[in-house]
N, C-alpha and C positions, 0 to 999 in steps of 0.2 A: 648394544641396546642403550645408546646414550640417551639421556633425558628421561629415562624410565622413572615412573612414580610408584612407590610402594608404601602402603600404610602398614603400620605395625598391627593394627587390629581391624582395618577395613570397615570402619563404622559408617563412613559416608556412602560407600558402595552398597553396603547392606541396606541402608535406608533407601537408596535409589531403586534397588530391586524390589523392595516391598512398599514403595511410596504410596501407591493408591490405597492399599489396605490400611497402612499406618495413618495416613492423613484422614481417612474416613473415620477411623476409630477415635482419633483425637478430636476431630470436629464434632463427632457425636457427643462426646463428654461436654464440650464447650456449649453446644446448643442446649443441652439439658441442664447445664450448670451444676451438676452433682459432683463437685470436686472432691468432697470428703466422704469416704465410705460409700461410694456409688456402687451400683450393681456390678460393675466391672471387677471390683475388688473381690466380691464374693465368687464370681465366675472364675476368676483366676485361681483363687484358693482351692476351689473344687477341682479344677483341671489339674493343678499341680498335685493335689492329694491323690487323684486317680492315677496320674503318671507314676508317682512314687509308691503307690499301694500302701499308703500310711493312713492312720485314722484321723489325724488332725494336721492342718496347715494354718499357721497364724502369720499373715503378712505383717510386715513392720517397715520402718523408715529406711533401714540400711542394714548391712551385714554386721556392723559393730553393735548396733542395738540388739540384733538377734542374739549375739553372744552374751550381751549383758542381761537381756531378759531371761535367757536360759539359766545363767548362773543365779540370778535373783530368785528364780522359781524353785531352786533347790534348797533354799533356806539354810545355807551353810553358815556355820559360826565364824565370827571374825578370826583371822589368822589361819583359817583352814587352808590346807595346801592343795593346789591343783597342778597336776603334772601336765606339761605341754612341751612343745618343741622349741629349740633355740633357733631354728632356721625357718623363718616365716615372716609374713607381715606382722606388724606390731599389735594388731587389734586383739588377738586372744590374750596375750600376756597383759596388755594394757587394761582390759576390762577386769581381769582377775585382780590386779593391783588396785584399780579404781574402787572396787567393791570391798576393799579391806581384807582381801584374801592374799595368799602368797603364791606367785607363780614359781614352779620348780622346773628348771630347764633340763631336758634330757637331749642328748645329742641324737643325730640322725644317721640313717643308713646311707653310706656314700653312694650306693647304686641307685636308690629310689628318691633320695632327699627327704623321705618321710621319717617320722620318729622311729628310733631303733628300739624295737620291742624287747630285744635281749637285754637292754639296759634299764628298763622301767622299774623292775622290782627292787633294785638296789636303792632307789630313791623313795620308796614307799615307807612312810612312818605312821605313827598313830594319828597324826594330824591330816594325813592324806584322805581327801573325800571325793575327788573326781579326777578323771583323765580327760584331757582335751586334745585329742589328735587333730592335726591339720592335714587334710587330704590335698597334698601340694601338687601344683602344676597340671592337675587333671586326673590323677589316679589316687586310689585309696591307700591309706596305710594298712598294715596287716591287721585287719579287724578281727580275724580269728584269734590271734594272739592277744589283742587288746581286750576282747570280751572274756577270754579265759582268765586274764589277770584281774579284770574288774569283778568277775564272779568270785574269784578266790579271796579277794580282799574287800568285797562288798562296796565297790566304788561306782559312782555314777560315771557315765561316758557321754560327753558332749562332742559331737562331730562337727568340725568346721569344714563345710562343703562349699565354701565360697568359690573355689577354683575348680571344683570337680562335680558340679551338679550334672546328673545324667550318667555318672560313673556307677559301677557296681563292684561288689566283692562276693566271691563264692564262699559261703559259710556252710561247710559240709557239702551236702548234695543240693543246697539251695542257693540261688543267686539273688542277692538283695541289693537294692539301690543304696548308695552311700547316703548317710544321714538318717536312715531308718533302722540301723542296726543297734545303735546305742540308746541312751535314755532320751536324748534330744539331738536333732540335727539343726544346723544353722547355715544359712546361705545368704549370698549377696546377689543383687541384680545390677550392680555397677556396670557401666557401659561396655567394659572389656570382658565381661564374664561370658560363660557358655550360653546362658540365657540372660539377656541384658535389656534393661530399659534405657530411657534417655536422660537419666539422672541417677539419683540414689534410690535404692529399694532393697528389701531383704525379707526373710521369712524364717520362722522356726517351725519344725515339725516333730511330731511325737505320736506314739501309739497310746500314751497315757491320757485318759480323760481328765484326771486330776491335775496333771502338769499343764495340759492345754488350757484348762480353765484358769489356772493361775497366771499363765503367760498373757492370756487375753486381758485379764484384769490389770496386771502390772503395766501393760502397754497403753492402758486408758487411765493413767493417773491413779492406779490402784483401785479402780472403781468398776463394779459390775452394773450398778445402777447410777445413772447420771446424778452428779452432785452428792452422792453418798460414797465416801472413800474409805475403804477398809484397810488399805496399806499405802505406804509411800511408793508410788510407781513413777513411770515416765510417760511422756507423750510420744508415741512412736507408731505412725500409721503409714501405710503404703498409699500414696496419692492415687486417686481414680485415674488420672491421666496416665500415670506410669503403668497401672494395672491394665489399661486399655491397650497400651503398646505391648505389654507382655502377653496379653491374650492373642494378639496377632502372631507374635514370635513363637508362642507355644505350638502353633500349627506346623512350624518348620523346625522345631527343636531337634528332632531325630536327624533331619537333613543337615543341620548345622554341625552336629557331632560327627556325622559321616564325612563331611567336608574337611573338618579338622584332622581326622584320622587319615584321609587321603593326602593332605599336605604333609603330615608327619611321615607317611610311608615313602613319599617322594624324597623328602630330606634324607631318610634313612638309606635309601638305595643309592643316592648320590654321594653321601658323605661317609659311607661305611669303611672305605679304604683310606681315609685320612688318619694317619697314626696319631696326630696331635689332638684329635677330637675323640671324646667319649660320648656316644649317642645316648639318648634317654633309655633307661631300663624300665621294664614293666614288672611290677611286683607280682609274684605268683598269686593267682586268684583274682587279680584286679583287671578291670576294663578301663583302659586309659582314654580320656576324652581330649587330651592335649589343649587345655586352656592356655598353656604355654608349651612351646617346643624349646626345651632348654638343653643345650649341649654343655659339655665341660671342656675347656681348653687347658691342657695339662702341661704345656711347655713354658708357662709364664708369659705367653704372648696374648692373653685374653684381651687386655686393654688395647694393644696394638691392632688386633684383629677388629675390634669394635671401631676404632678410629678409621681403619682402612675401609671398612664397609660403609661407614658414614660418608666418606669421601666419594663413594660410588652411589650415594642416595639410597642406601639400604639401612633402614632403622633397626636397631636392636635395643634390648633392655637388660639390665642386670637386676635380677630378682634372686638374692638380695645382697647389697654391698656390705652389710654389717650384721653379724649374728646378734641376736637379742641379748644373749648373756653378757656381752661386753658393752652394750649401750649404757651411757651414763645414767639414764633414768632408772635402770634396774640395779646397776652397781651402787647407786646412791640410796636406794630404797630397800634393798634386800640385805639381810645379814649374812647371806651365804654367797660366795663366788662360785659359779658353776663352770666346770671345765668341759668345753664342747669343741674339741679340736677339729672334728669333721665338719661341723657347721662353719667354723671359722675358715677352714680350707676351702669349702665350697664357695664362700663369698669372694674368693680370689680367682675362681675357675668358671663359674656359671655364666652363660650368655644365652639369652632367649632370642630366637629368630622370629620373624613375622609368621603368624599362623592363623590368619583370618579365614573366615568361611568364604570369602570372595577372592582369595589368592589364586592367580592363574598359573598354569603350568610354565608359561614362558617367564613369569616373574620368579617362580621357584628355581628354574634353571639359571636365571641371571644371578640369584643369590648364591646358589651352590657353586656355580662356576667361579664367582669372585672369591669365595672362601678357599676353594682349591687353588686358585691362582695365588692367593696370599701365601699359603704354605709352600707352594712349589717354588715361588720366586722370592717374594718379599720376606716371608717368614724365615728364610734361611740365614738372614743377616741380623745382626744385633742392632742395626740402626733403623729398623722399621718404626 
């Protein structure tokens, strides 16, 4: 299959498949020129609220803003500690530090890449005020354990659902959407996400009327009434154009998730007998949405495999190449050095394969056949 073209996220193909509806939605906004806080924003917030079965959804400009607004709404004292994961995109720890709080890094479970709940309690001090788990790669962290710990120590829980919107976790006999279990959920609509717009976008959601009101105010320069500012806030809005795009994609969201799971199942079937690869593991109680399909290459040949696949026009990504606990920005700003060996090990092993909603069976076969070829032939030698 020479000359094959594979996109990591399939954004162009998804647009082509929905072109008529997306174009009409965008043109409608432009014809009405209601670019800020147009009706589409309210419609989207209501649709997402219904999908999540949550009381309040507050759209904002991006996922990082969502995390910042959530933390600001909790009124935490300076230097309060917020426990989060060392294996993640920088945004959660970044906003914690930016707001004058202290990120406390806990290592992850090697099987799920999510925060290791067995290690959380040893990091709790009298200054700990919140837990900020990141639901990584498409599935939830162990929210039963996290909520049990939060209740024991009276801690807030902010769920980062940027990669796992649409995922669920079984809480006892009840299945709940990720982001609706803790105090506040935060998500992103960045173009590569499960539900994606054509630029930046984000949202907070909560069942608390008080917190929702606070987030809405903070997102509008700390103002409930125009030109009357009660607190220092930020300017963080979801553009009407992006909301219009999201309204179209919401109609297909369940199909998008099913398509990702189908891709993952085909990868699993094809790669299960490759001894050098560890396939993604699903946390008990979690529903995996596969925002990323991330394998682990355990024989030290991850980078060689990535290079080989690149030579075959197969894109891959490394999420993430460096654990947060060893990044200079945190080493230089925190008084504590955190030991997270699993996170650091994962940074040398993980490799994410294409997992778009538009990926075809023949493309998946081409990817998996080349992976198997690498290990059967090239991977046997030290000179790959």
